[in-house]
N, C-alpha and C positions, 0 to 999 in steps of 0.2 A: 213800613210804617202805616200808611193809610189803608192799604189792603188788609193788613193784619188787624187793624182797629175795626174795620168794617166787618171782618169775619167774627171778631170777638163780640161785637155788639149784637150780631145776629145770633151767635151761639148762646149768649146770655138769655135770649128769648126762645131758645129751642129751635132756631132756624139754621139749617145746614147751609154751608156756602163752600164753593170751590173757586179756584182762581185760574186765570189764563193770561198769557201775553196777548197783546192786540196785533202783533206783527209790526208794531211801531214802538214808541217809547212807553206806552201806558200798559196798565193791567186792568182786566175786567174781573170783578167779583160777581159770581153767578150763583143764584139760588135756584135749585131745581123745584119746579112747581108742578103739581098735578092738576088736571082739569077739574075744576070745581063744578059741582052740581049747580045748574043755573047760569054758569059762566061768569066771567069777570070782564069788565070793559077795559079797553086800553087806558082810559082815563084813570080807572082805579089802580091798575098795575103801575102806571107812572107815579101816581100819588103815593103808593107804597114805597117805591124807590126814593122819591123826593123826601119823604118823611124821615127815613133813615139818614140820608145825606144832610138834611137840615139840622137834625140833632147833632151831628158831628160838627157842623159849622157853628151852631149856637154854643157848643161846648168849647170850641177852640177856633175863634174867628181869625186869629193871627196865622193859623196853619192852613185852614181850608176855606174854599169859597164855592158858591154855586153859579156865579156869573161867568159865562164862557169868554168874556173879553180877555184877549191875551195881554192887554195893557194892565189890567187889574190883577193878573195872575202872578206877577213878579214875586218870587219867594213863597208862593202859596201853591197848594195842590187843588186843582179843579176836580170836584166830584160831579161827574157827568151822569146825572140821573135821566137826562133827556134821551138816552139811547132806548129808553123804555116807552116808546111811542109807536103807533102803528106805521107811520110813514118814515120813521128813522131807521138808520141802518147800523148794524153792529157786525163785526167780523165773526163768522162762525169758527168754532174751534177747529184747528188743523187746516185752516184756509191759508194758502200762500198769498202774499201781498205783492203787488206790482211795484216793488221798490228795489233799490240797489241791494244786492246780496240775497234777494229772494227770501225774505223773512217769512215765518209761518206763525200763526196764532197757536201757541203751544199750551196744552193743559199742564198745570203745575201742581206739585204737592206743596203743602204749606211750608215744608222745610226748605223748599227752593226759593221762597219769597223772602229775599234778604236784600240788604243795601247793595251788595256786589252783583246782583242779578244782571246779566247782560242779555237782553232780549234778542240781540243780533246773533247770538250763538244758535238760535233755533231757525234753521233754514231748510229749504227743500232738500238739501244735501245731508243735513245732520239729523233731522227729525225721524226718518224711518228707523235708524238704529237706536235712537233715544226712546222711541215708543216701545221697543222690545223690553226695555229695562224699567219703565216707569210704572208707578202704582197710582198716578194722578187720577183723580175723579172716581176712584173705587167707591162704591156705595151710592153713587149719584142717583140712580133710579130708585133705590130703596128709600132714599131720604126725601123724595118729592113730597111736598106739603101743599094741600090746596091753598090758593092765594088768600081766600077769605080767612082761613085759619091763621095764616102768617100775618095778615093785616091785623087781626085781633090781638095776636101776641105782641105786635109792635105798639098798638094803641094802648094796651093795658099797662105797658111799661113806660109810657110817656114818650 
């Protein structure tokens, strides 16, 4: 649901996105970005992610929220744009997590992003053989867009 909607909103603006599990319950939608001439600040990168998430919340406030309070999340999906900050952490793709079952942050194809997706099936024991078969994240490097160009695409479309 939410990951596919985020992908579609980016695709409508010509922005490529891929998806991965977090090694927990969540999913991360990732946009490959190229180094922009003149650079981009962390504040600008976070504002870019926040803008896309805010549009989703504005369009469907019964389904999504930006407030990280667990109390407010009941029945809603938290869109965590806050991972896009210099001092924030996000789990790198293929990183194992220190959790029961040794789950791994697994790159996914969009066909794998379904309601019945079980992130627990991606563990340090299963991922090596799964990687031999996956085509997830193909084209990632070729699709990298400078952040300033991506920001313009989002700003132009509201």
